[in-house]
DSSP file (Angstrom, degrees, kcal/mol; ACC not computed):
  #  RESIDUE AA STRUCTURE BP1 BP2  ACC     N-H-->O    O-->H-N    N-H-->O    O-->H-N    TCO  KAPPA ALPHA  PHI   PSI    X-CA   Y-CA   Z-CA
    1    1 A M    >>        0   0    0      0, 0.0     4,-0.7     0, 0.0     3,-0.6   0.000 360.0 360.0 360.0 -25.8   19.3   -1.7    3.5
    2    2 A K  H >>  +     0   0    0      1,-0.2     3,-0.9     2,-0.2     4,-0.7   0.860 360.0  57.7 -62.2 -34.8   16.9   -0.8    6.3
    3    3 A Q  H 3> S+     0   0    0      1,-0.3     4,-0.5     2,-0.2     3,-0.4   0.809 100.4  58.1 -66.8 -27.8   14.8   -3.8    5.5
    4    4 A G  H <> S+     0   0    0     -3,-0.6     4,-1.5     1,-0.2     3,-0.4   0.716  91.1  72.7 -72.8 -20.4   17.8   -6.0    6.1
    5    5 A R  H <X S+     0   0    0     -3,-0.9     4,-2.5    -4,-0.7    -1,-0.2   0.896  90.8  55.3 -62.4 -41.1   18.2   -4.7    9.6
    6    6 A W  H  X S+     0   0    0     -4,-0.7     4,-2.5    -3,-0.4    -1,-0.2   0.816 103.9  55.2 -67.4 -26.6   15.2   -6.6   11.0
    7    7 A V  H  X S+     0   0    0     -4,-0.5     4,-2.6    -3,-0.4    -1,-0.2   0.899 108.9  48.0 -68.3 -39.1   16.7   -9.9    9.7
    8    8 A L  H  X S+     0   0    0     -4,-1.5     4,-2.4     2,-0.2    -2,-0.2   0.913 112.7  48.2 -64.8 -41.9   19.8   -9.1   11.7
    9    9 A V  H  X S+     0   0    0     -4,-2.5     4,-2.7     2,-0.2    -2,-0.2   0.912 111.7  50.4 -63.3 -41.9   17.7   -8.3   14.7
   10   10 A L  H  X S+     0   0    0     -4,-2.5     4,-2.7     2,-0.2    -2,-0.2   0.918 109.7  50.1 -61.9 -43.8   15.8  -11.5   14.2
   11   11 A G  H  X S+     0   0    0     -4,-2.6     4,-2.0     2,-0.2    -1,-0.2   0.903 111.9  48.0 -60.8 -41.9   19.0  -13.5   13.9
   12   12 A F  H  X S+     0   0    0     -4,-2.4     4,-1.9     2,-0.2    -2,-0.2   0.915 112.4  48.8 -64.7 -43.3   20.3  -12.0   17.2
   13   13 A A  H  X S+     0   0    0     -4,-2.7     4,-2.2     1,-0.2    -2,-0.2   0.894 110.0  51.9 -64.2 -39.1   16.9  -12.6   18.9
   14   14 A C  H  X S+     0   0    0     -4,-2.7     4,-2.2     1,-0.2     6,-0.8   0.895 106.8  53.8 -63.4 -38.7   17.0  -16.2   17.7
   15   15 A G  H  < S+     0   0    0     -4,-2.0    -1,-0.2     1,-0.2    -2,-0.2   0.890 109.7  47.8 -62.0 -39.1   20.5  -16.6   19.1
   16   16 A L  H  < S+     0   0    0     -4,-1.9    -1,-0.2     1,-0.2    -2,-0.2   0.877 113.5  46.9 -68.5 -37.6   19.3  -15.4   22.5
   17   17 A L  H  < S-     0   0    0     -4,-2.2    -2,-0.2    -5,-0.1    -1,-0.2   0.793 107.2-137.3 -75.5 -27.5   16.3  -17.8   22.4
   18   18 A G  S  < S+     0   0    0     -4,-2.2    -3,-0.1    -5,-0.2     3,-0.1   0.534  75.5  39.7  77.7 132.5   18.4  -20.7   21.3
   19   19 A G  S    S+     0   0    0      1,-0.3     2,-0.4    -4,-0.1    -4,-0.1   0.456  80.3 127.0  80.7   0.7   17.5  -23.3   18.7
   20   20 A C        -     0   0    0     -6,-0.8    -1,-0.3    72,-0.2    72,-0.2  -0.781  38.6-168.7 -95.0 132.7   15.9  -20.7   16.4
   21   21 A V  E     -A   91   0A   0     70,-3.4    70,-2.6    -2,-0.4     2,-0.4  -0.941   4.8-160.7-125.9 110.0   17.1  -20.6   12.8
   22   22 A P  E     -A   90   0A   0      0, 0.0    68,-0.2     0, 0.0    66,-0.0  -0.747   1.7-164.8 -87.4 136.1   16.2  -17.7   10.4
   23   23 A I  E     -A   89   0A   0     66,-2.9    66,-2.2    -2,-0.4     2,-0.1  -0.914  14.4-153.4-119.0 101.1   16.6  -18.5    6.6
   24   24 A P  E     +A   88   0A   0      0, 0.0    64,-0.3     0, 0.0    62,-0.0  -0.370  16.4 176.5 -76.5 153.9   16.5  -15.2    4.7
   25   25 A Y  E     -A   87   0A   0     62,-2.5    62,-2.9    -2,-0.1     2,-0.2  -0.984  29.4-110.8-151.5 148.6   15.3  -14.9    1.1
   26   26 A P  E     -A   86   0A   0      0, 0.0    60,-0.3     0, 0.0    58,-0.0  -0.501  19.9-146.7 -79.3 150.4   14.8  -11.9   -1.4
   27   27 A I  E     -A   85   0A   0     58,-2.5    58,-2.4    -2,-0.2     3,-0.1  -0.972  17.5-144.0-115.1 115.5   11.4  -10.8   -2.5
   28   28 A P        -     0   0    0      0, 0.0    56,-0.3     0, 0.0     2,-0.2  -0.270  39.4 -77.1 -71.8 163.8   11.4   -9.5   -6.1
   29   29 A P        -     0   0    0      0, 0.0    54,-0.2     0, 0.0    53,-0.0  -0.473  48.7-172.2 -58.6 125.1    9.1   -6.6   -7.1
   30   30 A L        -     0   0    0     52,-0.4    53,-0.2     1,-0.3     2,-0.1   0.419  24.0-136.9-107.3  -0.2    5.7   -8.3   -7.4
   31   31 A G  E     +B   82   0A   0     51,-1.6    51,-3.3    50,-0.0    -1,-0.3  -0.413  56.6   3.2  82.8-156.5    3.7   -5.5   -9.0
   32   32 A Y  E    S-B   81   0A   0     49,-0.3    49,-0.2    -2,-0.1     6,-0.1  -0.345  77.8-106.3 -70.1 144.0    0.2   -4.4   -8.0
   33   33 A E    >   -     0   0    0     47,-2.2     3,-1.5     4,-0.1    47,-0.2  -0.359  33.7-113.9 -61.3 150.9   -1.6   -6.1   -5.2
   34   34 A S  T 3  S+     0   0    0      1,-0.3    -1,-0.1    -3,-0.1    -2,-0.1   0.820 117.4  44.5 -61.6 -31.6   -4.4   -8.4   -6.4
   35   35 A Y  T 3  S+     0   0    0      2,-0.1    -1,-0.3    45,-0.0     2,-0.3   0.471  97.2 100.6 -89.1  -2.7   -7.1   -6.1   -4.9
   36   36 A S  S <  S-     0   0    0     -3,-1.5    43,-0.2    44,-0.2     2,-0.1  -0.598  71.0-124.8 -92.5 143.0   -5.5   -2.9   -6.2
   37   37 A R        -     0   0    0     41,-1.1    43,-0.3    -2,-0.3     3,-0.2  -0.455   9.7-150.8 -76.9 158.4   -6.5   -0.9   -9.2
   38   38 A H  S    S+     0   0    0      1,-0.1    -1,-0.1    -2,-0.1    41,-0.1   0.429  78.5  76.8-108.5  -3.5   -3.9   -0.1  -11.8
   39   39 A N        +     0   0    0     39,-0.1    -1,-0.1    23,-0.1    40,-0.1   0.010  55.6 114.7-106.0  29.3   -5.2    3.2  -13.2
   40   40 A V        -     0   0    0     -3,-0.2     4,-0.1    67,-0.0    39,-0.0  -0.856  54.1-157.6 -97.5 106.0   -4.2    5.6  -10.5
   41   41 A P        -     0   0    0      0, 0.0    -2,-0.1     0, 0.0    67,-0.0  -0.158  28.2-109.6 -77.9 174.1   -1.6    7.9  -12.1
   42   42 A G  S    S+     0   0    0      2,-0.1     2,-0.3    65,-0.1    82,-0.1   0.482 102.2  32.8 -80.9  -3.6    1.0   10.1  -10.5
   43   43 A E  S    S-     0   0    0     80,-0.0     3,-0.1    66,-0.0    80,-0.0  -0.947 103.9 -77.3-145.0 164.8   -0.9   13.2  -11.4
   44   44 A V        -     0   0    0     -2,-0.3    -2,-0.1     1,-0.1    80,-0.1  -0.465  60.1-106.6 -64.4 129.3   -4.5   14.3  -11.8
   45   45 A P    >   -     0   0    0      0, 0.0     3,-1.8     0, 0.0    -1,-0.1  -0.223  19.5-123.4 -58.3 146.8   -5.7   12.9  -15.2
   46   46 A S  T 3  S+     0   0    0      1,-0.3    -2,-0.1    -3,-0.1     0, 0.0   0.698 109.9  65.3 -66.2 -17.9   -6.1   15.6  -17.9
   47   47 A T  T 3  S+     0   0    0      1,-0.1     2,-0.8    11,-0.0    -1,-0.3   0.603  87.0  78.4 -78.9 -10.5   -9.8   14.5  -18.3
   48   48 A V    <   +     0   0    0     -3,-1.8     2,-0.5     5,-0.1    -1,-0.1  -0.866  64.1 174.9-103.1 105.1  -10.5   15.7  -14.7
   49   49 A I    >>  -     0   0    0     -2,-0.8     4,-2.4     5,-0.1     3,-2.0  -0.942  32.9-117.9-118.4 124.7  -10.9   19.5  -14.9
   50   50 A K  T 34 S+     0   0    0     -2,-0.5    70,-0.2     1,-0.3    71,-0.0  -0.340  99.5  11.4 -59.1 134.3  -11.9   21.7  -11.9
   51   51 A G  T 34 S+     0   0    0     68,-3.3    -1,-0.3     2,-0.2    69,-0.1   0.392 130.5  52.8  80.3  -3.5  -15.1   23.5  -12.5
   52   52 A Q  T <4 S+     0   0    0     -3,-2.0     2,-0.2    67,-0.1    -2,-0.2   0.680  80.3  83.7-128.0 -44.4  -15.9   21.5  -15.7
   53   53 A T     <  -     0   0    0     -4,-2.4    66,-2.8    66,-0.1    -2,-0.2  -0.480  65.1-142.7 -77.6 133.3  -15.9   17.7  -15.2
   54   54 A S  B  >  -H  118   0B   0     64,-0.2     4,-2.0    -2,-0.2    64,-0.2  -0.448  24.6-109.9 -89.6 164.9  -19.0   16.1  -13.9
   55   55 A R  H  > S+     0   0    0     62,-2.1     4,-2.4     1,-0.2     5,-0.2   0.887 120.9  53.2 -57.8 -40.9  -19.2   13.2  -11.4
   56   56 A E  H  > S+     0   0    0      1,-0.2     4,-2.4     2,-0.2    -1,-0.2   0.887 106.1  52.3 -64.1 -39.9  -20.5   11.0  -14.3
   57   57 A D  H  > S+     0   0    0      2,-0.2     4,-2.3     1,-0.2    -1,-0.2   0.894 109.8  49.4 -62.9 -39.8  -17.5   11.9  -16.5
   58   58 A V  H  X>S+     0   0    0     -4,-2.0     4,-3.1     2,-0.2     5,-0.5   0.924 110.9  49.4 -64.9 -44.5  -15.2   10.9  -13.7
   59   59 A L  H  X5S+     0   0    0     -4,-2.4     4,-1.8     1,-0.2    -2,-0.2   0.893 112.1  48.9 -61.3 -39.7  -17.0    7.6  -13.2
   60   60 A F  H  <5S+     0   0    0     -4,-2.4    -1,-0.2     1,-0.2    -2,-0.2   0.896 117.8  39.9 -66.5 -40.0  -16.8    7.0  -17.0
   61   61 A A  H  <5S+     0   0    0     -4,-2.3    -2,-0.2    -5,-0.2    -1,-0.2   0.885 133.8  17.8 -77.9 -39.9  -13.1    7.8  -17.1
   62   62 A L  H  <5S-     0   0    0     -4,-3.1    -3,-0.2     1,-0.2    -2,-0.2   0.561  97.2-133.7-113.5 -12.1  -11.9    6.1  -13.9
   63   63 A G     << -     0   0    0     -4,-1.8    -1,-0.2    -5,-0.5    -2,-0.1  -0.316  57.1 -15.4  85.8-174.3  -14.7    3.6  -12.9
   64   64 A E  S    S-     0   0    0      1,-0.1     2,-0.0    -2,-0.1     4,-0.0  -0.375  77.5-115.7 -62.6 138.4  -16.2    3.1   -9.5
   65   65 A P        -     0   0    0      0, 0.0    12,-0.2     0, 0.0     3,-0.2  -0.328   9.1-128.1 -73.1 159.6  -14.1    4.7   -6.7
   66   66 A D  S    S+     0   0    0     10,-1.8     2,-0.4     1,-0.3    11,-0.2   0.838  98.4  16.3 -71.9 -33.6  -12.5    2.6   -4.0
   67   67 A T  E     -C   76   0A   0      9,-1.7     9,-2.7     2,-0.0     2,-0.4  -0.998  65.4-166.0-140.7 136.0  -14.2    4.8   -1.4
   68   68 A A  E     -C   75   0A   0     -2,-0.4     2,-0.3     7,-0.2     7,-0.2  -0.994  16.6-168.4-120.8 128.3  -17.0    7.4   -1.7
   69   69 A R  E  >> +C   74   0A   0      5,-2.7     4,-1.6    -2,-0.4     5,-1.6  -0.817  55.6  13.7-116.8 154.8  -17.5    9.8    1.1
   70   70 A G  T >45S-     0   0    0     -2,-0.3     3,-0.8     1,-0.2    -1,-0.2   0.913 132.3 -44.6  55.0  58.0  -20.2   12.3    2.1
   71   71 A S  T 345S-     0   0    0      1,-0.3    -1,-0.2    -3,-0.2    -2,-0.1   0.912 115.5 -50.0  52.4  47.7  -23.1   11.1   -0.2
   72   72 A D  T 345S+     0   0    0      2,-0.2    -1,-0.3     1,-0.1    -2,-0.2   0.728 105.2 128.0  65.2  25.6  -20.7   10.8   -3.2
   73   73 A S  T <<5S+     0   0    0     -4,-1.6    40,-3.5    -3,-0.8     2,-0.3   0.640  75.7  33.1 -83.4 -13.3  -19.2   14.3   -2.6
   74   74 A E  E   < -CD  69 112A   0     -5,-1.6    -5,-2.7    38,-0.2     2,-0.4  -0.983  68.2-161.7-143.6 132.3  -15.7   12.8   -2.7
   75   75 A F  E     -CD  68 111A   0     36,-2.7    36,-2.6    -2,-0.3     2,-0.5  -0.907   6.0-161.6-109.0 139.3  -14.3    9.9   -4.6
   76   76 A I  E     -CD  67 110A   0     -9,-2.7   -10,-1.8    -2,-0.4    -9,-1.7  -0.989   4.1-171.0-121.9 125.8  -11.0    8.2   -3.6
   77   77 A Y  E     - D   0 109A   0     32,-2.6    32,-2.9    -2,-0.5     2,-0.3  -0.948  14.4-176.4-113.0 136.7   -9.1    6.0   -6.0
   78   78 A E  E     - D   0 108A   0     -2,-0.4   -41,-1.1    30,-0.2     2,-0.3  -0.985  13.8-176.8-141.1 143.9   -6.2    4.0   -4.6
   79   79 A S  E     - D   0 107A   0     28,-2.2    28,-2.1    -2,-0.3     2,-0.4  -0.984  10.3-157.6-136.7 151.4   -3.4    1.6   -5.8
   80   80 A E  E     - D   0 106A   0     -2,-0.3   -47,-2.2   -43,-0.3     2,-0.5  -0.993   8.6-169.8-128.3 123.9   -0.7   -0.4   -4.0
   81   81 A F  E     -BD  32 105A   0     24,-2.3    24,-2.6    -2,-0.4     2,-0.4  -0.959  17.7-138.7-117.7 116.9    2.4   -1.5   -6.0
   82   82 A R  E     -BD  31 104A   0    -51,-3.3   -51,-1.6    -2,-0.5   -52,-0.4  -0.614  16.7-174.0 -79.8 126.2    4.8   -3.9   -4.3
   83   83 A Q  E     -     0   0A   0     20,-3.4    21,-0.2    -2,-0.4    -1,-0.1   0.319  42.5-104.6-104.7   5.8    8.4   -3.0   -4.9
   84   84 A G  E     +     0   0A   0     19,-0.5    19,-2.7   -56,-0.3    -1,-0.3  -0.239  45.9 164.1  96.1 173.1   10.2   -6.0   -3.3
   85   85 A G  E     -AD  27 102A   0    -58,-2.4   -58,-2.5    17,-0.2     2,-0.3  -0.882  37.9 -58.5 173.1-140.4   12.1   -6.6   -0.1
   86   86 A I  E     -AD  26 101A   0     15,-2.2    15,-2.7    -2,-0.3     2,-0.3  -0.985  36.8-174.7-141.2 148.5   13.3   -9.4    2.1
   87   87 A G  E     -AD  25 100A   0    -62,-2.9   -62,-2.5    -2,-0.3     2,-0.3  -0.857   7.3-155.0-135.2 170.6   11.7  -12.3    3.9
   88   88 A A  E     -AD  24  99A   0     11,-2.9    11,-2.5    -2,-0.3     2,-0.5  -0.968  12.1-145.6-151.7 133.5   12.8  -15.0    6.4
   89   89 A V  E     -AD  23  98A   0    -66,-2.2   -66,-2.9    -2,-0.3     2,-0.6  -0.873  25.0-154.5 -91.8 130.2   11.5  -18.4    7.3
   90   90 A V  E     -AD  22  97A   0      7,-2.6     7,-2.2    -2,-0.5     2,-0.5  -0.937   9.0-168.3-114.7 121.1   12.1  -18.9   11.0
   91   91 A L  E     +AD  21  96A   0    -70,-2.6   -70,-3.4    -2,-0.6     5,-0.2  -0.908  15.6 158.7-109.0 133.1   12.4  -22.5   12.3
   92   92 A F  E >   - D   0  95A   0      3,-1.9     3,-2.4    -2,-0.5   -72,-0.2  -0.969  52.2 -69.1-146.4 161.1   12.4  -23.2   16.0
   93   93 A P  T 3  S+     0   0    0      0, 0.0     3,-0.1     0, 0.0   -73,-0.0  -0.271 120.4  11.2 -55.3 125.3   11.7  -26.3   18.1
   94   94 A G  T 3  S-     0   0    0      1,-0.2     2,-0.3    -2,-0.0    -3,-0.0   0.493 132.4 -10.2  88.0   3.9    8.0  -27.1   17.9
   95   95 A G  E <   -D   92   0A   0     -3,-2.4    -3,-1.9     2,-0.0     2,-0.3  -0.976  58.2-135.7 170.9-156.3    7.1  -24.8   15.0
   96   96 A G  E     -D   91   0A   0     -2,-0.3    41,-0.3    -5,-0.2     2,-0.3  -0.970   9.0-151.7-177.4-178.0    8.1  -22.0   12.7
   97   97 A G  E     -D   90   0A   0     -7,-2.2    -7,-2.6    -2,-0.3     2,-0.4  -0.962  14.5-121.1-163.2 176.6    7.0  -18.8   11.1
   98   98 A L  E     -DE  89 135A   0     37,-2.4    37,-2.7    -2,-0.3     2,-0.4  -0.998  20.3-174.4-133.7 133.0    7.3  -16.5    8.2
   99   99 A L  E     +DE  88 134A   0    -11,-2.5   -11,-2.9    -2,-0.4     2,-0.3  -0.989   6.1 177.3-127.8 138.9    8.3  -12.8    8.2
  100  100 A Q  E     -DE  87 133A   0     33,-2.5    33,-2.3    -2,-0.4     2,-0.4  -0.998  12.7-170.3-140.6 144.7    8.4  -10.5    5.2
  101  101 A G  E     +DE  86 132A   0    -15,-2.7   -15,-2.2    -2,-0.3     2,-0.3  -0.988  17.5 172.9-132.9 125.2    9.2   -6.8    4.7
  102  102 A Q  E     -DE  85 131A   0     29,-2.6    29,-3.0    -2,-0.4     2,-0.4  -0.955  32.8-121.0-132.6 149.2    8.4   -5.1    1.4
  103  103 A G  E     - E   0 130A   0    -19,-2.7   -20,-3.4    -2,-0.3   -19,-0.5  -0.730  32.8-169.2 -82.2 138.4    8.5   -1.6    0.0
  104  104 A V  E     -DE  82 129A   0     25,-2.4    25,-3.7    -2,-0.4     2,-0.6  -0.997  16.4-147.9-133.4 129.5    5.0   -0.5   -1.3
  105  105 A R  E     -DE  81 128A   0    -24,-2.6   -24,-2.3    -2,-0.4     2,-0.5  -0.879  19.6-164.9 -95.7 121.0    4.2    2.6   -3.4
  106  106 A V  E     -DE  80 127A   0     21,-2.9    21,-2.7    -2,-0.6     2,-0.4  -0.914   5.8-172.1-109.4 128.6    0.7    3.8   -2.5
  107  107 A R  E     -DE  79 126A   0    -28,-2.1   -28,-2.2    -2,-0.5     2,-0.4  -0.977   1.7-175.3-119.7 133.7   -1.1    6.3   -4.7
  108  108 A R  E     -DE  78 125A   0     17,-2.6    17,-2.6    -2,-0.4     2,-0.5  -0.996   7.8-165.6-128.7 130.4   -4.4    8.0   -3.8
  109  109 A L  E     -DE  77 124A   0    -32,-2.9   -32,-2.6    -2,-0.4     2,-0.5  -0.970   9.6-168.0-113.8 118.0   -6.4   10.2   -6.0
  110  110 A G  E     -DE  76 123A   0     13,-3.3    13,-2.3    -2,-0.5     2,-0.4  -0.910   4.1-173.4-108.2 132.9   -9.1   12.3   -4.3
  111  111 A I  E     -DE  75 122A   0    -36,-2.6   -36,-2.7    -2,-0.5     2,-0.4  -0.985   6.2-161.3-128.4 121.1  -11.7   14.1   -6.2
  112  112 A H  E     -DE  74 121A   0      9,-3.1     8,-3.6    -2,-0.4     9,-1.6  -0.862   7.0-156.5-106.0 134.7  -14.2   16.4   -4.4
  113  113 A F  E     - E   0 119A   0    -40,-3.5     6,-0.2    -2,-0.4   -59,-0.1  -0.822  10.7-130.1-110.3 147.5  -17.5   17.5   -6.1
  114  114 A D    >   -     0   0    0      4,-2.7     3,-1.9    -2,-0.3    -1,-0.1  -0.187  46.8 -82.3 -80.3-176.7  -19.6   20.6   -5.4
  115  115 A G  T 3  S+     0   0    0      1,-0.3    -1,-0.1     2,-0.1    -2,-0.0   0.754 130.7  54.5 -61.5 -25.9  -23.4   20.3   -4.8
  116  116 A A  T 3  S-     0   0    0      2,-0.1    -1,-0.3   -62,-0.0    -3,-0.0   0.461 120.3-106.6 -87.5  -1.5  -24.1   20.2   -8.5
  117  117 A G  S <  S+     0   0    0     -3,-1.9   -62,-2.1     1,-0.3     2,-0.4   0.742  75.5 135.1  84.0  23.6  -21.7   17.2   -9.0
  118  118 A I  B     -H   54   0B   0    -64,-0.2    -4,-2.7   -63,-0.1    -1,-0.3  -0.842  67.5 -93.6-105.2 143.3  -18.9   19.2  -10.7
  119  119 A V  E     +E  113   0A   0    -66,-2.8   -68,-3.3    -2,-0.4    -6,-0.3  -0.337  46.4 169.7 -58.6 124.5  -15.3   18.7   -9.7
  120  120 A E  E     -     0   0A   0     -8,-3.6     2,-0.3     1,-0.4    -7,-0.2   0.743  62.9  -1.2-105.9 -36.3  -14.4   21.3   -7.1
  121  121 A A  E     -E  112   0A   0     -9,-1.6    -9,-3.1   -72,-0.0    -1,-0.4  -0.991  57.8-156.4-154.9 153.0  -10.9   20.1   -5.9
  122  122 A T  E     -E  111   0A   0     31,-0.5     2,-0.3    -2,-0.3   -11,-0.2  -0.928   6.5-168.8-131.2 158.2   -8.5   17.3   -6.6
  123  123 A R  E     -E  110   0A   0    -13,-2.3   -13,-3.3    -2,-0.3     2,-0.4  -0.984   6.2-163.7-149.3 133.7   -5.7   15.7   -4.5
  124  124 A I  E     -EF 109 152A   0     28,-1.8    28,-1.8    -2,-0.3     2,-0.4  -0.977   8.0-173.5-116.6 132.4   -2.9   13.3   -5.3
  125  125 A E  E     -EF 108 151A   0    -17,-2.6   -17,-2.6    -2,-0.4     2,-0.5  -0.995   2.3-177.6-124.4 127.9   -1.0   11.5   -2.5
  126  126 A I  E     +EF 107 150A   0     24,-0.6    24,-1.1    -2,-0.4     2,-0.4  -0.990   9.9 175.3-126.0 123.0    2.0    9.3   -3.2
  127  127 A S  E     -E  106   0A   0    -21,-2.7   -21,-2.9    -2,-0.5     2,-0.7  -0.968  29.3-142.3-129.7 142.4    3.7    7.5   -0.4
  128  128 A S  E     +E  105   0A   0     -2,-0.4   -23,-0.2   -23,-0.2     2,-0.2  -0.930  38.8 179.8 -99.0 117.0    6.5    5.0   -0.1
  129  129 A C  E     -E  104   0A   0    -25,-3.7   -25,-2.4    -2,-0.7     2,-0.5  -0.644  29.4-126.8-117.2 168.4    5.4    2.6    2.6
  130  130 A K  E     -EG 103 145A   0     15,-2.4    15,-2.8   -27,-0.2     2,-0.5  -0.981  20.4-163.7-116.8 126.1    6.7   -0.5    4.4
  131  131 A K  E     -EG 102 144A   0    -29,-3.0   -29,-2.6    -2,-0.5     2,-0.4  -0.944   7.0-169.4-111.8 124.0    4.5   -3.5    4.4
  132  132 A T  E     -EG 101 143A   0     11,-2.7    11,-2.5    -2,-0.5     2,-0.4  -0.879   3.8-172.0-113.7 146.5    5.3   -6.2    7.0
  133  133 A Y  E     +EG 100 142A   0    -33,-2.3   -33,-2.5    -2,-0.4     2,-0.4  -0.999   4.0 179.2-138.1 131.1    3.8   -9.6    7.1
  134  134 A A  E     -EG  99 141A   0      7,-2.7     7,-3.0    -2,-0.4     2,-0.4  -0.999   3.2-174.3-133.8 136.2    4.2  -12.2    9.8
  135  135 A E  E     +EG  98 140A   0    -37,-2.7   -37,-2.4    -2,-0.4     2,-0.2  -0.988   9.1 167.6-133.5 126.0    2.7  -15.7   10.0
  136  136 A T        -     0   0    0      3,-1.2   -39,-0.1    -2,-0.4   -41,-0.0  -0.484  57.0 -80.9-117.1-168.2    3.0  -18.0   12.9
  137  137 A M  S    S+     0   0    0    -41,-0.3   -40,-0.1    -2,-0.2   -42,-0.0   0.713 126.6  46.3 -69.9 -18.3    1.1  -21.2   13.8
  138  138 A T  S    S-     0   0    0      1,-0.3    -1,-0.2     0, 0.0    -3,-0.0   0.921 121.3 -32.6 -93.2 -49.3   -1.8  -19.2   15.2
  139  139 A R        -     0   0    0      2,-0.0    -3,-1.2     0, 0.0    -1,-0.3  -0.988  54.9-100.3-167.8 157.4   -2.6  -16.4   12.6
  140  140 A P  E     -G  135   0A   0      0, 0.0     2,-0.4     0, 0.0    -5,-0.2  -0.606  29.5-160.8 -84.6 149.9   -1.2  -14.0   10.0
  141  141 A I  E     -G  134   0A   0     -7,-3.0    -7,-2.7    -2,-0.2     2,-0.4  -0.999   6.3-172.4-131.3 128.5   -0.5  -10.4   10.8
  142  142 A T  E     -G  133   0A   0     -2,-0.4     2,-0.4    -9,-0.2    -9,-0.2  -0.966   2.8-178.1-123.3 139.9   -0.2   -7.6    8.2
  143  143 A S  E     -G  132   0A   0    -11,-2.5   -11,-2.7    -2,-0.4     2,-0.5  -1.000  11.2-164.3-137.8 134.3    0.9   -4.0    8.8
  144  144 A L  E     -G  131   0A   0     -2,-0.4     2,-0.6   -13,-0.2   -13,-0.2  -0.974  11.3-172.3-118.9 116.6    1.2   -1.1    6.3
  145  145 A Q  E     +G  130   0A   0    -15,-2.8   -15,-2.4    -2,-0.5    -2,-0.0  -0.939   5.8 177.9-114.8 119.4    3.2    1.8    7.6
  146  146 A C        -     0   0    0     -2,-0.6   -17,-0.2   -17,-0.2     3,-0.1  -0.953  23.1-132.8-120.8 137.9    3.3    5.0    5.5
  147  147 A P        -     0   0    0      0, 0.0   -19,-0.0     0, 0.0     0, 0.0  -0.313  56.3 -64.0 -73.1 170.0    5.0    8.3    6.4
  148  148 A P        -     0   0    0      0, 0.0     2,-0.0     0, 0.0     0, 0.0  -0.334  67.5-120.8 -54.1 136.1    3.0   11.5    5.9
  149  149 A S        -     0   0    0     -3,-0.1     2,-1.0   -22,-0.1   -22,-0.2  -0.299   7.0-118.4 -83.2 164.0    2.3   11.8    2.2
  150  150 A N  E     -F  126   0A   0    -24,-1.1   -24,-0.6    -2,-0.0     2,-0.2  -0.821  42.1-170.9 -99.6  93.2    3.3   14.5   -0.3
  151  151 A A  E     -F  125   0A   0     -2,-1.0     2,-0.4   -26,-0.2   -26,-0.2  -0.592   7.4-165.4 -88.6 145.4   -0.2   15.7   -1.3
  152  152 A S  E      F  124   0A   0    -28,-1.8   -28,-1.8    -2,-0.2    -2,-0.0  -0.965 360.0 360.0-128.5 149.0   -0.8   18.1   -4.2
  153  153 A Q              0   0    0     -2,-0.4   -31,-0.5   -30,-0.2    -1,-0.1   0.395 360.0 360.0-106.4 360.0   -3.9   20.0   -5.1
């Protein structure tokens, strides 16, 4: 219901500006973002064992990481799953725009390796985020807002 509030605020703002017409529409769950990987689980995979699994084994099981930090001492795997929301086409004299608000589930798997390339620590972060998108005649604007995550080691 929180996502519907901004449409009400938009409608009120349009009323104040005069001549502005918001047309709301639902956004169904659309699945994974096109650039997002699909193999980030909600828990550390059973093939990744602290003190035993090598960097090469992780690469074989999960593929290239989305981010590698510190000369490959840490791999980060990330996914974004769009859960749906609400949008509005806004018409006003001389132009228009598009606004969307969607729920997004973000999963991050962090794997830290010791100097020998063996898994030293793992971390899972799962966040429910809000992704907003606005497009006017000039340019699109995208924002992803996530609360502090619930990380596990």
